C-alpha positions as semicolon CSV with decimal commas, in nm:
position;residue;x (nm);y (nm);z (nm)
1;M;12,100;10,584;9,332
2;E;11,803;10,352;9,332
3;P;11,801;10,097;9,615
4;D;11,891;9,742;9,520
5;L;11,587;9,524;9,468
6;P;11,450;9,323;9,621
7;F;11,441;9,567;9,911
8;E;11,340;9,412;10,242
9;F;11,281;9,550;10,586
10;I;11,109;9,466;10,913
11;I;10,853;9,668;11,106
12;P;10,825;9,585;11,477
13;G;10,459;9,568;11,575
14;T;10,124;9,461;11,440
15;P;9,994;9,661;11,143
16;L;9,696;9,878;11,225
17;S;9,365;9,831;11,051
18;L;9,187;10,089;10,838
19;Q;8,933;10,107;11,120
20;A;9,191;10,242;11,369
21;S;9,169;10,604;11,483
22;G;9,316;10,870;11,257
23;Y;9,590;10,951;11,507
24;S;9,683;10,583;11,547
25;K;9,701;10,532;11,170
26;E;9,921;10,840;11,125
27;T;10,152;10,716;11,402
28;W;10,168;10,371;11,238
29;K;10,242;10,519;10,893
30;A;10,524;10,728;11,044
31;H;10,661;10,411;11,209
32;V;10,654;10,227;10,874
33;A;10,835;10,517;10,704
34;Q;11,099;10,531;10,979
35;C;11,165;10,155;10,953
36;A;11,193;10,178;10,573
37;R;11,428;10,478;10,591
38;S;11,650;10,294;10,838
39;A;11,688;10,007;10,590
40;L;11,731;10,219;10,276
41;P;12,086;10,292;10,159
42;E;12,205;10,646;10,224
43;G;12,131;10,872;9,927
44;S;11,882;10,640;9,760
45;W;11,590;10,793;9,576
46;L;11,229;10,694;9,536
47;L;11,137;10,397;9,319
48;T;10,938;10,500;9,012
49;D;10,870;10,171;8,829
50;P;10,580;9,926;8,877
51;L;10,629;9,726;9,195
52;S;10,530;9,408;9,372
53;I;10,507;9,410;9,751
54;T;10,502;9,113;9,984
55;I;10,374;9,167;10,337
56;Y;10,408;8,892;10,596
57;I;10,247;8,964;10,931
58;F;10,376;8,770;11,232
59;P;10,143;8,861;11,521
60;D;10,204;8,752;11,879
61;G;9,861;8,583;11,889
62;Q;9,548;8,552;11,682
63;L;9,515;8,853;11,449
64;A;9,177;9,017;11,503
65;G;8,988;9,147;11,201
66;D;9,052;9,113;10,833
67;V;9,410;9,094;10,706
68;D;9,323;9,302;10,398
69;N;9,236;9,603;10,616
70;R;9,596;9,613;10,737
71;V;9,752;9,661;10,394
72;K;9,658;10,022;10,310
73;P;9,819;10,183;10,618
74;I;10,143;9,995;10,538
75;L;10,141;10,107;10,175
76;D;10,061;10,464;10,277
77;G;10,357;10,463;10,516
78;M;10,594;10,377;10,231
79;N;10,447;10,639;9,996
80;R;10,696;10,921;9,924
81;C;10,952;10,731;10,131
82;V;11,020;10,413;9,932
83;Y;10,826;10,481;9,613
84;D;10,707;10,794;9,440
85;D;10,338;10,700;9,445
86;D;10,149;10,397;9,573
87;A;9,980;10,381;9,232
88;L;10,306;10,206;9,126
89;V;10,208;9,902;9,334
90;E;10,067;9,653;9,085
91;R;10,087;9,338;9,295
92;I;10,046;9,274;9,665
93;V;10,097;8,943;9,842
94;V;9,988;8,946;10,205
95;Q;9,973;8,665;10,456
96;K;9,947;8,635;10,832
97;F;10,139;8,372;11,025
98;E;9,974;8,325;11,362
99;P;10,186;8,142;11,623
100;E;9,967;7,830;11,643
101;K;9,984;7,776;11,265
102;V;10,306;7,611;11,151
103;F;10,459;7,718;10,822
104;V;10,808;7,638;10,696
105;F;10,992;7,861;10,449
106;G;11,214;7,667;10,208
107;S;11,501;7,911;10,177
108;P;11,421;8,241;10,348
109;S;11,631;8,548;10,276
110;A;11,849;8,685;10,556
111;R;11,591;8,957;10,631
112;L;11,300;8,711;10,636
113;S;11,504;8,486;10,867
114;E;11,555;8,788;11,090
115;A;11,178;8,842;11,100
116;L;11,117;8,476;11,178
117;D;11,362;8,492;11,469
118;A;11,248;8,834;11,598
119;A;11,026;8,892;11,898
120;K;10,665;8,901;11,784
121;P;10,470;9,093;11,667
122;V;10,667;9,190;11,359
123;T;10,586;9,264;10,995
124;Y;10,816;9,172;10,705
125;I;10,813;9,375;10,382
126;R;10,970;9,282;10,046
127;I;10,959;9,514;9,746
128;T;11,061;9,408;9,398
129;K;11,004;9,497;9,035
130;D;10,934;9,130;8,956
131;L;10,556;9,131;8,919
132;H;10,547;8,750;8,892
133;E;10,773;8,650;9,182
134;E;10,681;8,354;9,400
135;L;10,830;8,365;9,747
136;A;10,739;8,081;9,982
């Protein structure tokens, strides 16, 4: 069975950058995969259709470096766990929400609300087949 979409999950921690050590990136990708597997329904199979992914990063302070460098290790962690191939990802929305910058979500999903209330740092992931979805 294919997981219901949108599929959302939370990753405790701050995403690593592409510039991190090889070992650190592999550890982070394994952490992403473990968090995704924990949220996936038992017996679900890999998604095989074009996908849109939203990544919201909630650091515990100012996020050093470029936010775009944090995307690839997240996507790689979901490869062969959530979707068959990261080439299926046609749209990515990524945003960081540093503590000193106030942002209000109009009607957050239950999982996004969980991320907003969680101890920081935390990363929220939403996967959907809707390539035109607007979230905030």
